[in-house]
Every structure is written in structure tokens, then in C-alpha cells.
N, C-alpha and C positions, 0 to 999 in steps of 0.2 A: 504493499500502499503506499501510496507515496506520502510524503509530508503535509503537502496542502490538503489532500483527502482526510487524512488522519486528522488533520486540526479542523476540518468543516465538521467531521463526526463528533469529536471532542468538544465543540462550540455547543451544537445541537443535543449531546447528552448532558452538559453542564446546565445548560437552561432548563431542562426537564427536571435534572435533579434538585436545581435550586427551587423553581416552582414547586416541587413536590415536599422538599425538606423544610422549606419556609410557608407553606401552606397558602402559597400567594394564590387564591381561589379566584379573585378579578384579572388575573393576567394568563395568559396562553404563553408558552415558550417563544413560540414564533413571534411573538410580539417584543420580545428583548433584542435590542440591537447590538451587533457584536461590540461595537465599539463605546456604548452607552455607559457612562458612570453607574456603578451599582449602588452607590451610596451618596447621601446628599440630594442634590437636586435633581439627580438621573432617577434610579429606579426606586430612591427612596428606603433604601435598607438601612439599619441601623446596627450597633455595636452588638448586639445580642444576636442579630441575623449572620453577623461574622463570624462568631463562635459557632453557630450552626452549620456554616460553610466549612468552616474548619473541620470539625468532625464528620461532615460528608466528603471533604478531601480524603480524610485518614481513612474512612471506612471502605469508601469506591476505589481508592488509586494507592493507597499505602502511602500518601504523602504525609510528611510531618514539615512545618515551617520552621526552621531553626533559629534564624533569626527576625523575631517579630518586627523591627523596623522595617523589613522589605515588604510585611503582610500588606502595607497601604498600596503601594505599586501592583503586588501580586492581584489583588482583590480588587483593581481599579473597575474593571472591565470583564466581559464574558472571553474576550479577545486575549486578554492579560492572563486571566485563569487558565485557559488553554494552554497557551504556551507555556506556561508554568507547569501545567500536569504534564504534558507531551514531554518536556526535558526532564522531568524528576520522577515520574510515576515508576512504581514497582510491576516490572513487567513479569 
């Protein structure tokens, strides 16, 4: 599988997992733009949602973010999350 297809699939998977994990009942996964900010003025998630996303990453991809100062950049958008997962997940 090419990296582009893998990244597209990861983006779609992450959108579905986030909607499910955070019980975002009013949002369909395909309504989340790849480059939309997940927190603040974008999707409007908060710090509790960040914890849920972190747990979801651990559970589904075996990923732990060692340096929490990097979390803001990693969790910025679906695109930044997908790139991080692609690079760090346990295969």
C-alpha cells in the first residue's frame, strides 16, 4: 500500500474513531476536514476530549506520546494525527 493511500485510510479511520470515542452525535466523520483544528474554534474539542483521543490512540494503534509538549502539534488536526500515527504506530 502506498503511503498516500495509507494516510487517507488513517484519516478516515481516525475520524470514525474520534466521533465514536467522543460520542459526537451531531457530527458525521466525513464532515470533519482533514486540516480543521480539532480544538478551540475548529471542532471545539476540549482537554477532556484530548485525554479520550490519547486513550484511543493507545488502544487502537499502540501509541504513547512520550513528550507531552508535542501533543498540541500532534493533536492539531486529523492530518497531523494521521501523520503521527503512520510514523509511530506499532505494526
